[in-house]
N, CA and C of each residue as an Amber inpcrd file, in Angstrom:
protein
   705
 101.6120000 198.4780000 182.9630000 101.6800000 197.0420000 182.7730000
 103.0230000 196.5440000 183.2980000 102.9950000 195.5570000 184.1290000
 104.2370000 195.1160000 184.7510000 104.1870000 193.6300000 185.0470000
 105.3270000 193.1160000 185.4890000 105.4170000 191.7190000 185.8810000
 106.3830000 191.6280000 187.0480000 106.2430000 190.6050000 187.8720000
 107.0780000 190.4720000 189.0530000 108.4940000 190.0530000 188.6530000
 109.3770000 191.0290000 188.4300000 110.7340000 190.7460000 188.0070000
 111.7160000 191.3910000 188.9750000 112.9500000 190.9000000 188.9360000
 113.9770000 191.3980000 189.8430000 114.6210000 192.6380000 189.2430000
 114.1220000 193.8000000 189.6200000 114.6820000 195.0600000 189.1440000
 114.8130000 196.0030000 190.3220000 115.6610000 196.9910000 190.1480000
 115.7870000 198.0580000 191.1330000 114.6720000 199.0510000 190.8530000
 113.5860000 198.9520000 191.6170000 112.3930000 199.7610000 191.3400000
 112.6900000 201.2580000 191.4330000 113.5530000 201.6490000 192.3810000
 113.8690000 203.0770000 192.5340000 114.5760000 203.6140000 191.2940000
 115.5660000 202.8420000 190.7780000 116.2800000 203.2710000 189.5720000
 115.3660000 203.2720000 188.3560000 114.4970000 202.2640000 188.2720000
 113.5760000 202.1790000 187.1480000 112.6260000 203.3640000 187.1340000
 112.1200000 203.7350000 188.3040000 111.2080000 204.8700000 188.4090000
 111.9190000 206.1590000 188.0100000 113.1870000 206.3040000 188.4050000
 113.9570000 207.4880000 188.0390000 114.1370000 207.5720000 186.5270000
 114.4090000 206.4270000 185.8800000 114.5930000 206.4160000 184.4380000
 113.3140000 206.8270000 183.7140000 112.1920000 206.3150000 184.1890000
 110.9090000 206.6680000 183.5620000 110.6310000 208.1510000 183.7050000
 110.8540000 208.7060000 184.9140000 110.6070000 210.1400000 185.1460000
 111.5570000 210.9980000 184.3210000 112.8080000 210.5360000 184.1880000
 113.7730000 211.2810000 183.3910000 113.3540000 211.3090000 181.9280000
 112.9090000 210.1660000 181.4090000 112.4450000 210.1000000 180.0180000
 111.2440000 211.0000000 179.7930000 110.3250000 211.0240000 180.7540000
 109.1470000 211.8840000 180.6390000 109.5420000 213.3550000 180.6350000
 110.4840000 213.6990000 181.5130000 110.9340000 215.0930000 181.6080000
 111.6310000 215.5300000 180.3220000 112.4740000 214.6480000 179.7750000
 113.1690000 214.9730000 178.5300000 112.1970000 215.1350000 177.3710000
 111.1670000 214.2990000 177.3660000 110.1640000 214.3980000 176.2970000
 109.4380000 215.7360000 176.3540000 109.1260000 216.1910000 177.5710000
 108.4330000 217.4770000 177.7260000 109.3240000 218.6290000 177.2740000
 110.6260000 218.5590000 177.6060000 111.5510000 219.6090000 177.2100000
 111.7020000 219.6770000 175.7040000 111.6500000 218.5290000 175.0610000
 111.7990000 218.4760000 173.6150000 110.4650000 218.6740000 172.8990000
 109.3910000 218.8490000 173.6640000 108.0430000 219.0240000 173.1200000
 107.5780000 217.7920000 172.3460000 108.0910000 216.6160000 172.7190000
 107.6250000 215.3780000 172.0960000 106.2140000 215.0690000 172.5700000
 105.4020000 214.5260000 171.7130000 104.0510000 214.1260000 172.1130000
 103.6610000 212.8520000 171.3730000 103.0770000 211.9140000 172.0990000
 102.6320000 210.6640000 171.4920000 101.3330000 210.9150000 170.7330000
 101.3440000 210.5840000 169.4390000 100.1700000 210.7870000 168.5920000
  99.2700000 209.5610000 168.5800000  99.8950000 208.3810000 168.5400000
  99.0850000 207.1670000 168.4730000  99.8920000 205.9610000 168.9260000
  99.2040000 204.9870000 169.5360000  99.8050000 203.7300000 169.9620000
  99.0010000 202.5900000 169.3480000  99.6890000 201.6030000 168.7980000
  99.0210000 200.5140000 168.1120000  99.7260000 199.2020000 168.4570000
  98.9560000 198.1250000 168.6550000  99.5120000 196.8070000 168.9520000
  99.2570000 195.8740000 167.7730000 100.2660000 195.0740000 167.4130000
 100.1240000 194.1760000 166.2700000 100.9860000 192.9300000 166.5030000
 100.9860000 192.0190000 165.5200000 101.7860000 190.7860000 165.5780000
 101.5380000 190.0230000 166.8850000 100.2860000 189.8030000 167.2060000
  99.9420000 189.0950000 168.4430000 100.1000000 187.5920000 168.2000000
 100.9510000 186.9400000 168.9940000 101.2140000 185.5160000 168.7900000
 100.2090000 184.6630000 169.5580000 100.0460000 183.4250000 169.1190000
  99.1760000 182.4890000 169.8390000  99.8340000 182.1170000 171.1660000
  99.0750000 182.0590000 172.2660000  99.6570000 181.7420000 173.5800000
 100.2490000 180.3320000 173.6150000 101.3550000 180.1770000 174.3220000
 101.9530000 178.8730000 174.5740000 102.0570000 178.6940000 176.0930000
 101.9610000 177.4540000 176.5630000 102.0540000 177.2060000 177.9960000
 103.4600000 176.7340000 178.3330000 104.0730000 177.4050000 179.3170000
 105.4360000 177.0840000 179.7170000 105.5820000 177.3870000 181.2060000
 106.1890000 176.4620000 181.9390000 106.3360000 176.6310000 183.3940000
 104.9890000 176.8770000 184.0750000 103.9390000 176.2440000 183.5250000
 102.6230000 176.3540000 184.1400000 101.8910000 177.6450000 183.8500000
 102.4430000 178.5170000 182.9720000 101.7970000 179.7930000 182.6700000
 101.6890000 179.9780000 181.1560000 100.5930000 180.6110000 180.7420000
 100.4310000 180.9340000 179.3300000 101.2290000 182.2030000 179.0150000
 101.9040000 182.1910000 177.8470000 102.7350000 183.3160000 177.4510000
 102.4350000 183.6860000 176.0040000 102.5170000 184.9670000 175.7090000
 102.2720000 185.4530000 174.3580000 103.1130000 186.7030000 174.1320000
 103.3800000 187.0190000 172.8790000 104.1420000 188.2260000 172.5700000
 103.3650000 189.1080000 171.5940000 103.6010000 190.4180000 171.6760000
 102.9930000 191.3890000 170.7710000 104.0320000 192.4540000 170.4330000
 103.7730000 193.1840000 169.3640000 104.6260000 194.3130000 168.9980000
 103.8590000 195.5990000 169.2710000 104.5110000 196.5290000 169.9430000
 103.9050000 197.8180000 170.2460000 104.5130000 198.8690000 169.3260000
 103.6750000 199.5890000 168.6010000 104.1310000 200.6630000 167.7150000
 103.6460000 201.9920000 168.2730000 104.5570000 202.9350000 168.4260000
 104.2270000 204.2450000 168.9950000 104.6160000 205.3250000 167.9980000
 103.6570000 206.1520000 167.6180000 103.9140000 207.2880000 166.7320000
 104.0690000 208.5400000 167.5960000 105.2200000 209.1960000 167.4890000
 105.5230000 210.3700000 168.3070000 105.8230000 211.5650000 167.4150000
 105.2980000 212.7150000 167.8020000 105.5900000 213.9590000 167.0880000
 106.6730000 214.7030000 167.8500000 107.7770000 215.0230000 167.1660000
 108.8990000 215.7160000 167.7850000 109.1870000 217.0040000 167.0110000
 110.0080000 217.9070000 167.5740000 110.3710000 219.1340000 166.8480000
 111.0950000 218.8450000 165.5380000 111.7050000 217.6560000 165.4260000
 112.4430000 217.2990000 164.2060000 111.6250000 216.4340000 163.2440000
 110.3440000 216.2820000 163.5180000 109.5000000 215.4660000 162.6600000
 108.8740000 214.3110000 163.4110000 108.1600000 213.4620000 162.6850000
 107.4740000 212.3270000 163.3010000 108.3950000 211.1170000 163.3770000
 108.2420000 210.3600000 164.4640000 109.0640000 209.1780000 164.7030000
 108.1550000 208.0210000 165.0710000 108.4370000 206.8470000 164.5220000
 107.7280000 205.6320000 164.9210000 108.7200000 204.7000000 165.5990000
 108.3460000 204.1910000 166.7750000 109.1580000 203.2080000 167.4870000
 108.3540000 201.9080000 167.5850000 109.0100000 200.8010000 167.3040000
 108.3820000 199.4880000 167.4300000 109.2480000 198.6180000 168.3280000
 108.6180000 197.9560000 169.3030000 109.3800000 197.0630000 170.1720000
 108.4600000 195.9760000 170.7260000 109.0940000 194.9260000 171.2590000
 108.3610000 193.7440000 171.7020000 107.8260000 193.9030000 173.1170000
 106.6880000 193.2550000 173.3520000 106.1400000 193.1120000 174.6880000
 105.7390000 191.6480000 174.8580000 105.9520000 191.1180000 176.0590000
 105.6020000 189.7300000 176.3410000 104.5500000 189.6990000 177.4330000
 103.4950000 188.9220000 177.2070000 102.4200000 188.7950000 178.1840000
 102.4620000 187.4400000 178.8700000 102.2150000 187.4290000 180.1840000
 102.1590000 186.1910000 180.9650000 100.8200000 186.1630000 181.6890000
 100.0840000 185.0570000 181.5240000  98.7650000 184.9370000 182.1400000
  98.8990000 184.3660000 183.5500000  98.4250000 185.1260000 184.5160000
  98.4480000 184.7020000 185.9190000  97.1130000 184.0330000 186.2270000
  97.1280000 182.7190000 186.4130000  95.8810000 181.9900000 186.6340000
  95.2580000 182.3010000 187.9820000  96.0650000 182.8100000 188.9220000
  95.5220000 183.1610000 190.2460000  94.7200000 184.4660000 190.1620000
  95.3220000 185.4750000 189.5260000  94.6330000 186.7650000 189.3850000
  93.6820000 186.7990000 188.1940000  93.8490000 185.8110000 187.2720000
  93.0370000 185.7610000 186.0550000  93.2520000 187.0080000 185.1910000
  94.4890000 187.4690000 185.1310000  94.8230000 188.6390000 184.3260000
  96.1150000 188.3820000 183.5510000  96.2020000 189.0470000 182.3940000
  97.4620000 189.0610000 181.6530000  98.3180000 190.2040000 182.1800000
  99.5970000 189.9370000 182.4010000 100.5480000 190.9770000 182.7990000
 101.6040000 191.0760000 181.7080000 101.9240000 192.3080000 181.3070000
 102.8120000 192.5040000 180.1720000 104.1390000 193.1270000 180.5880000
 105.2070000 192.6680000 179.9250000 106.5500000 193.1720000 180.1590000
 106.8950000 194.1160000 179.0150000 107.1710000 195.3500000 179.3340000
 107.5730000 196.3360000 178.3370000 109.1030000 196.3230000 178.2720000
 109.6600000 195.6600000 177.2530000 111.1120000 195.4780000 177.1900000
 111.8620000 196.7790000 176.9320000 111.1690000 197.8320000 176.4730000
 111.8610000 199.0740000 176.1250000 112.3670000 199.8380000 177.3410000
 111.8220000 199.5600000 178.5480000 112.2350000 200.3160000 179.7330000
 113.1470000 199.4980000 180.6430000 113.5750000 198.3310000 180.1880000
 114.4500000 197.4790000 180.9810000 115.8710000 197.5010000 180.4370000
 116.8510000 197.3650000 181.3200000 118.2340000 197.2630000 180.8900000
 118.4860000 195.8570000 180.3600000 119.6260000 195.6660000 179.6940000
 119.9680000 194.3470000 179.1650000 120.0440000 193.3130000 180.2860000
 120.5880000 193.7190000 181.4350000 120.7180000 192.7920000 182.5500000
 119.3500000 192.3930000 183.0970000 118.4540000 193.3520000 183.2000000
 117.1010000 193.0610000 183.6890000 116.3670000 192.1330000 182.7260000
 116.5760000 192.3300000 181.4360000 115.9450000 191.4600000 180.4420000
 116.4530000 190.0290000 180.5850000 117.7730000 189.8770000 180.7790000
 118.3520000 188.5440000 180.9340000 117.7970000 187.8420000 182.1690000
 117.6730000 188.5900000 183.2670000 117.1610000 188.0040000 184.5090000
 115.7310000 187.5390000 184.3230000 114.9090000 188.3840000 183.7080000
 113.4920000 188.0310000 183.5830000 113.2220000 187.0010000 182.4980000
 113.8510000 187.1690000 181.3350000 113.5140000 186.3220000 180.2030000
 113.9810000 184.8890000 180.3710000 114.7550000 184.6170000 181.3960000
 115.1480000 183.2270000 181.6570000 113.9460000 182.3860000 182.0830000
 112.8430000 183.0220000 182.4620000 111.6440000 182.2940000 182.8850000
 110.6910000 182.0490000 181.7160000 111.0700000 182.5370000 180.5280000
 110.1790000 182.4160000 179.3790000 110.5840000 181.2510000 178.4860000
 109.6500000 180.8040000 177.6600000 109.9240000 179.7270000 176.7180000
 110.8450000 180.2420000 175.6040000 111.4830000 179.3160000 174.9050000
 112.3690000 179.6870000 173.8070000 111.6160000 180.4560000 172.7180000
 110.3600000 180.0750000 172.5000000 109.5590000 180.7460000 171.4800000
 109.3630000 182.2150000 171.8310000 109.1170000 182.5160000 173.1140000
 108.9320000 183.8940000 173.5330000 110.2400000 184.6690000 173.4570000
 111.3410000 184.0160000 173.8650000 112.6400000 184.6760000 173.8290000
 112.9970000 185.0610000 172.3960000 112.7430000 184.1620000 171.4440000
 113.0720000 184.4410000 170.0430000 112.1760000 185.5270000 169.4520000
 111.0130000 185.7540000 170.0530000 110.0930000 186.7790000 169.5330000
 110.4680000 188.1850000 169.9850000 111.3590000 188.2920000 170.9760000
 111.7530000 189.5970000 171.4970000 112.7700000 190.2210000 170.5500000
 112.4070000 191.3180000 169.9400000 113.2710000 191.9800000 168.9710000
 113.7580000 193.3220000 169.5190000 114.9420000 193.7660000 169.0800000
 115.4330000 195.0880000 169.4930000 114.4840000 196.1780000 169.0140000
 114.4680000 197.2930000 169.7310000 113.6100000 198.4090000 169.3280000
 114.0350000 198.9290000 167.9530000 113.0460000 199.1720000 167.1050000
 113.2880000 199.7620000 165.7880000 112.7070000 201.1750000 165.7990000
 113.4730000 202.1210000 165.2980000 112.9960000 203.5070000 165.2690000
 113.1180000 204.0690000 163.8590000 112.0410000 204.7410000 163.4020000
 112.0230000 205.3320000 162.0800000 111.8880000 206.8500000 162.2070000
 112.7630000 207.5840000 161.5650000 112.6460000 209.0390000 161.4780000
 112.2000000 209.3690000 160.0600000 111.2420000 210.2590000 159.9170000
 110.6310000 210.4600000 158.6150000 110.9340000 211.8210000 158.0000000
 111.0240000 211.8170000 156.6780000 111.2480000 213.0290000 155.9020000
 109.8910000 213.6370000 155.5520000 109.4330000 214.5630000 156.3760000
 108.1080000 215.1530000 156.1540000 108.1160000 216.1840000 155.0360000
 109.3150000 216.6760000 154.6950000 109.3960000 217.6840000 153.6470000
 108.8750000 217.1760000 152.3210000 109.0370000 215.8750000 152.0600000
 108.5850000 215.2810000 150.7960000 107.2980000 214.4720000 150.9550000
 106.5900000 214.6720000 152.0490000 105.4050000 213.8650000 152.3270000
 104.3270000 214.0530000 151.2570000 104.0470000 215.3000000 150.8670000
 102.9910000 215.5490000 149.8820000 103.3270000 214.8940000 148.5450000
 104.6000000 214.9570000 148.1480000 105.0050000 214.3060000 146.8990000
 104.8140000 212.8000000 147.0020000 105.1780000 212.2360000 148.1470000
 105.0310000 210.7960000 148.3440000 103.5600000 210.3980000 148.3140000
 102.7080000 211.2350000 148.8830000 101.2670000 210.9480000 148.8750000
 100.7080000 210.9750000 147.4590000 101.2260000 211.8790000 146.6270000
 100.7830000 211.9320000 145.2320000 101.1960000 210.6900000 144.4600000
 102.2330000 210.0100000 144.9380000 102.6950000 208.7890000 144.2910000
 101.8970000 207.5540000 144.7140000 100.9310000 207.7520000 145.6290000
 100.1270000 206.6270000 146.1180000  99.0340000 206.2980000 145.0870000
  99.4470000 205.7630000 143.9700000  98.5380000 205.3690000 142.8930000
  99.3070000 204.5150000 141.8980000  98.5740000 203.5870000 141.2470000
  99.1910000 202.6870000 140.2690000 100.3850000 201.9380000 140.8710000
 100.1770000 201.4050000 142.0780000 101.2300000 200.6590000 142.7660000
 100.6360000 199.4000000 143.4010000 101.5120000 198.4220000 143.6360000
 101.1330000 197.2070000 144.3480000 101.8410000 197.2150000 145.6980000
 101.0840000 196.8970000 146.7580000 101.6370000 196.9310000 148.0980000
 101.3530000 195.6360000 148.8340000 102.1040000 195.3920000 149.9040000
 101.8750000 194.2470000 150.7740000 101.7950000 194.7250000 152.2200000
 101.0420000 193.9880000 153.0170000 100.9140000 194.3100000 154.4320000
 100.3990000 193.0810000 155.1520000 100.3780000 193.1630000 156.4730000
  99.7340000 192.1560000 157.3040000  98.4300000 192.7490000 157.8040000
  97.3340000 192.0940000 157.5210000  96.0330000 192.6240000 157.9210000
  95.9640000 192.8160000 159.4310000  95.6080000 194.0240000 159.9080000
  95.4900000 194.2500000 161.3560000  94.2810000 193.5500000 161.9620000
  93.4270000 192.9720000 161.1050000  92.2110000 192.3260000 161.6010000
  92.3110000 190.8020000 161.5660000  92.8630000 190.2560000 160.4650000
  92.9610000 188.7910000 160.3310000  94.3860000 188.2940000 160.5260000
  95.3700000 189.2220000 160.5170000  96.7940000 188.8990000 160.6540000
  97.3060000 188.0530000 159.4930000  96.5820000 188.0430000 158.3670000
  97.0320000 187.3630000 157.1590000  97.7600000 188.3640000 156.2670000
  98.6590000 187.8530000 155.4300000  99.3280000 188.7280000 154.4720000
  98.3100000 189.1760000 153.4390000  98.3080000 190.4540000 153.1250000
  97.3640000 190.9680000 152.1450000  98.1140000 191.7120000 151.0340000
  97.5390000 191.6370000 149.8440000  98.0980000 192.2780000 148.6580000
  97.1270000 193.3590000 148.2350000  97.6260000 194.5800000 148.0670000
  96.7630000 195.7100000 147.7450000  97.1700000 196.2980000 146.4050000
  96.2090000 196.4190000 145.4980000  96.4340000 197.0390000 144.1940000
  95.7340000 198.3900000 144.1980000  96.5000000 199.4660000 144.0460000
  95.9450000 200.8140000 144.1220000  96.0500000 201.4860000 142.7590000
  94.8850000 201.8600000 142.2000000  94.8340000 202.6020000 140.9410000
  94.3630000 204.0260000 141.2310000  94.1330000 204.7840000 140.1810000
  93.7460000 206.1850000 140.3540000  92.4430000 206.3290000 141.1430000
  91.4500000 205.5060000 140.8110000  90.1440000 205.6490000 141.4580000
  89.6280000 204.3470000 142.0460000  90.4860000 203.3430000 142.1380000
  90.0220000 202.0380000 142.6090000  91.1440000 201.3260000 143.3780000
  90.7310000 200.5390000 144.3800000  91.6920000 199.7770000 145.1780000
  91.1400000 198.3810000 145.4200000  92.0150000 197.3740000 145.2630000
  91.6200000 195.9920000 145.4940000  92.5150000 195.3980000 146.5670000
  91.8980000 194.8740000 147.6150000  92.6040000 194.2840000 148.7510000
  92.3640000 192.7780000 148.7270000  93.4390000 192.0030000 148.5340000
  93.3070000 190.5460000 148.3670000  93.9960000 189.8340000 149.5290000
  93.2610000 188.9560000 150.2160000  93.8120000 188.1560000 151.3040000
  93.3960000 186.7090000 151.0920000  94.3740000 185.8340000 150.8120000
  94.0680000 184.4350000 150.5240000  93.0240000 184.3450000 149.4070000
  91.8770000 183.7180000 149.6730000  90.8430000 183.5740000 148.6460000
  89.7920000 184.6810000 148.7220000  90.0060000 185.6620000 149.5740000
  89.0370000 186.7390000 149.7510000  89.5370000 188.0200000 149.0910000
  88.6230000 188.9210000 148.7970000  89.0500000 190.2170000 148.2910000
  88.0090000 191.2830000 148.6460000  88.4730000 192.5350000 148.6780000
  87.6080000 193.6990000 148.8470000  87.9290000 194.6690000 147.7200000
  86.9080000 195.1610000 147.0430000  87.0810000 196.1090000 145.9470000
  86.4490000 197.4360000 146.3590000  87.2340000 198.5240000 146.2680000
  86.7720000 199.8200000 146.7580000  86.9980000 200.9170000 145.7300000
  86.0640000 201.8640000 145.6800000  86.2690000 203.1000000 144.9360000
  87.0830000 204.0400000 145.8120000  88.0170000 204.7740000 145.2040000
  88.8400000 205.7250000 145.9390000  88.4030000 207.1400000 145.5920000
  88.1460000 207.9380000 146.6090000  87.8520000 209.3640000 146.4460000
  89.0560000 210.1280000 146.9840000  89.7130000 210.8950000 146.1320000
  90.9110000 211.6300000 146.5330000  90.5700000 213.0940000 146.8220000
  91.2500000 213.6520000 147.8120000  91.0360000 215.0470000 148.1930000
  92.1410000 215.9010000 147.5790000  91.7620000 216.8060000 146.6850000
  92.7510000 217.6320000 145.9930000  93.5390000 218.5020000 146.9610000
  92.8610000 219.0070000 148.0000000  93.5350000 219.9050000 148.9400000
  94.4820000 219.1630000 149.8790000  94.3200000 217.8280000 149.9540000
  95.1890000 217.0260000 150.8180000  95.4070000 215.6630000 150.1680000
  96.4610000 215.5160000 149.3630000  96.6940000 214.2440000 148.6650000
  97.0210000 213.0900000 149.6040000  97.2880000 213.3910000 150.8760000
  97.5840000 212.3280000 151.8390000  96.3190000 211.6970000 152.4100000
  95.1620000 212.2770000 152.0830000  93.8980000 211.7970000 152.6260000
  93.0140000 211.2500000 151.5040000  92.4950000 210.0320000 151.6850000
  91.5750000 209.4420000 150.7120000  90.4000000 208.8020000 151.4490000
  89.2920000 208.6780000 150.7310000  88.1290000 207.9670000 151.2450000
  87.9020000 206.7520000 150.3500000  87.6790000 205.6070000 150.9680000
  87.4110000 204.3820000 150.2080000  85.9750000 203.9420000 150.4730000
  85.2640000 203.5890000 149.3980000  83.8780000 203.1340000 149.4980000
  83.8010000 201.7130000 148.9530000  83.3520000 200.7790000 149.7840000
  83.2970000 199.3710000 149.3880000  82.2100000 199.1630000 148.3240000
  82.6150000 198.5760000 147.1710000  81.6220000 198.3470000 146.1240000
  81.4640000 196.8680000 145.7850000  82.3950000 196.0210000 146.2470000
  82.2530000 194.5840000 146.0160000  83.2220000 193.8550000 146.9460000
  82.8550000 192.6530000 147.3690000  83.7690000 191.8520000 148.1760000
  83.3640000 190.3880000 148.1180000  84.3470000 189.5360000 148.4310000
  84.1060000 188.0990000 148.4760000  84.7090000 187.5720000 149.7700000
  83.8520000 187.1790000 150.6890000  84.2850000 186.6060000 151.9600000
  83.1020000 185.8570000 152.5620000  83.3740000 184.6640000 153.0900000
  82.2840000 183.8400000 153.6180000  81.5830000 184.5250000 154.7870000
  82.3740000 185.0450000 155.7230000  81.8000000 185.7420000 156.8680000
  82.4320000 187.1190000 156.9740000  81.6060000 188.1350000 156.9760000
  82.1240000 189.4950000 157.0500000  81.0600000 190.4250000 157.6170000
  81.5050000 191.3850000 158.4250000  80.6030000 192.4100000 158.9530000
  80.4460000 193.5560000 157.9660000  81.2380000 193.5190000 156.8950000
  81.2050000 194.5950000 155.9070000  79.9810000 194.4830000 155.0180000
  79.5990000 195.6280000 154.4420000  78.4810000 195.6560000 153.4970000
  78.7880000 196.6930000 152.4210000  78.1790000 196.5140000 151.2720000
  78.3830000 197.4250000 150.1560000  78.0370000 198.8520000 150.6050000
  78.9100000 199.7910000 150.2960000  78.6820000 201.1870000 150.6740000
  79.4450000 201.6060000 151.9110000  80.0520000 200.6610000 152.6270000
  80.8490000 201.0220000 153.8070000  81.9770000 201.9660000 153.4030000
  82.2750000 202.9320000 154.2800000  83.3040000 203.9240000 153.9870000
  84.3980000 203.8940000 155.0470000  85.6130000 204.1910000 154.6020000
  86.6980000 204.3890000 155.5660000  87.6240000 205.4750000 155.0400000
  88.1330000 206.2770000 155.9700000  89.0840000 207.3240000 155.6410000
  90.4880000 206.8200000 155.9170000  91.3910000 207.0780000 155.0060000
  92.7990000 206.7040000 155.1710000  93.6560000 207.9420000 155.0070000
  94.5760000 208.1450000 155.9410000  95.4940000 209.2770000 155.8410000
  96.9330000 208.7860000 155.9640000  97.7370000 209.0690000 154.9560000
  99.1690000 208.7600000 155.0130000  99.8150000 209.8240000 155.8920000
 100.4940000 209.3980000 156.9260000 101.0310000 210.3690000 157.8820000
 102.5500000 210.4930000 157.8260000 103.2180000 209.4060000 157.4810000
 104.6740000 209.4350000 157.3410000 105.0820000 208.3340000 156.3560000
 106.3170000 208.3790000 155.9020000 106.8020000 207.3310000 155.0270000
 108.2850000 207.1400000 155.2700000 108.7650000 205.9800000 154.8860000
 110.1810000 205.6650000 155.0310000 110.5650000 204.7650000 153.8610000
 111.3710000 205.2790000 152.9410000 111.7620000 204.5200000 151.7560000
 110.5030000 204.0770000 151.0060000 110.2520000 202.7680000 150.8960000
 109.0850000 202.2750000 150.1660000 107.9550000 201.8470000 151.0790000
 107.9090000 202.3810000 152.2780000 106.8610000 202.0180000 153.2310000
 106.0130000 203.2380000 153.5810000 104.6870000 203.0620000 153.4530000
 103.7370000 204.0960000 153.8650000 103.1960000 203.7530000 155.2540000
 103.1930000 204.7170000 156.1510000 102.5540000 204.5550000 157.4560000
 101.2790000 205.3980000 157.4410000 100.1870000 204.8080000 157.8670000
  98.9080000 205.4930000 157.7060000  97.9560000 205.1920000 158.8640000
  96.9360000 206.0070000 158.9630000  95.8420000 205.7550000 159.9030000
  94.5710000 205.5430000 159.0970000  93.6900000 204.6840000 159.5930000
  92.3860000 204.4790000 158.9620000  91.2890000 204.6130000 160.0050000
  90.1670000 205.1130000 159.5600000  89.0040000 205.2710000 160.4460000
  87.7500000 204.9220000 159.6560000  86.9760000 203.9770000 160.1840000
  85.7270000 203.6010000 159.5460000  84.6260000 204.6030000 159.9130000
  83.7030000 204.7980000 158.9980000  82.6020000 205.7260000 159.2450000
  81.7840000 205.2660000 160.4490000  81.4190000 206.2050000 161.2960000
  80.6330000 205.9360000 162.5090000  81.3670000 205.0340000 163.5080000
  82.6850000 205.0520000 163.4620000  83.5000000 204.2710000 164.3960000
  84.5640000 205.2010000 164.9740000  84.6330000 205.3040000 166.2860000
  85.5720000 206.2170000 166.9280000  87.0080000 205.6920000 166.9180000
  87.1720000 204.3910000 166.6710000  88.5150000 203.8100000 166.7060000
  89.3390000 204.2380000 165.4910000  90.6320000 204.4300000 165.7260000
  91.5770000 204.7600000 164.6670000  92.6390000 203.6720000 164.6440000
  92.9360000 203.1340000 163.4510000  93.9130000 202.0710000 163.3120000
  95.1760000 202.6120000 162.6370000  96.3320000 202.2350000 163.1560000
  97.6150000 202.6830000 162.6280000  98.3650000 201.4760000 162.0750000
  98.8200000 201.5560000 160.8300000  99.5130000 200.4190000 160.2390000
 100.4150000 200.9010000 159.1090000 101.0310000 199.9570000 158.3920000
 101.9440000 200.3310000 157.3210000 101.7350000 199.4460000 156.0990000
 102.1000000 199.9720000 154.9290000 102.0330000 199.2640000 153.6600000
 103.3780000 199.4090000 152.9660000 103.8720000 198.3240000 152.3870000
 105.1570000 198.3390000 151.6990000 104.9730000 198.1880000 150.1920000
 105.5390000 199.0870000 149.4360000 105.4300000 199.0440000 147.9780000
 106.2940000 197.9040000 147.4340000 105.7050000 197.0530000 146.5870000
 106.4500000 195.9330000 146.0010000 106.5150000 195.9980000 144.4870000
 105.7920000 196.9490000 143.8850000 105.8460000 197.0430000 142.4350000
 104.9570000 198.1420000 141.8740000 105.1580000 198.4520000 140.6010000
 104.3660000 199.4510000 139.8970000 103.3170000 198.7530000 139.0330000
 102.1820000 199.4180000 138.8170000 101.1050000 198.8820000 137.9940000
 100.8940000 199.7880000 136.7870000 100.4620000 199.2040000 135.6920000
 100.1230000 200.0210000 134.5210000  98.7730000 200.6820000 134.7720000
  98.6860000 201.9920000 134.5630000  97.4080000 202.7050000 134.7970000
  96.2820000 202.1470000 133.9340000
């Protein structure tokens, strides 16, 4: 994904190849890539522009790492395609040169790369603590803030005036893995139905944040997201 910007293509290509080579030497491998925080397009300088956050989960010899950074999309009306700028591979000078063509809203949406290194040694203990807690997140489907109440065998997901109520099946051999079965919900329009199942696996954590993957039954797609603990619940 690229955009017509003033960069030294030879130097940029060398940097990319060097990063790839270093990753191979360190045995780093990308486990999952996820896009979130997609903004509504705005028109500026005759072109539509939008921003998204790219989250990359990487497995390294020292543990799992998550990197999050901004990407900006520009719609080319001639080609009828969106072209995206990956800010993580550009120097500060290249960013300044290119981002001068963007709207203030897009410029303010560009955030520095955030990197999380995780303590996997305590992962199983942290997974066992995933009960009787209240969490918050941004729904990867509706982009609304959601409140999640997790009990020993039940989970309630509340978004605005809607909610989903699920039974939780825990796996004794792997406390990081749970299955949720939908038993009740309230939403005007929904593709969900009673009995729907999804698997959730906690893969890493950082302080009070759980990073996890979810997979719906009979769906090949895997979703990567995070939940932040905001309080304890009485069992």
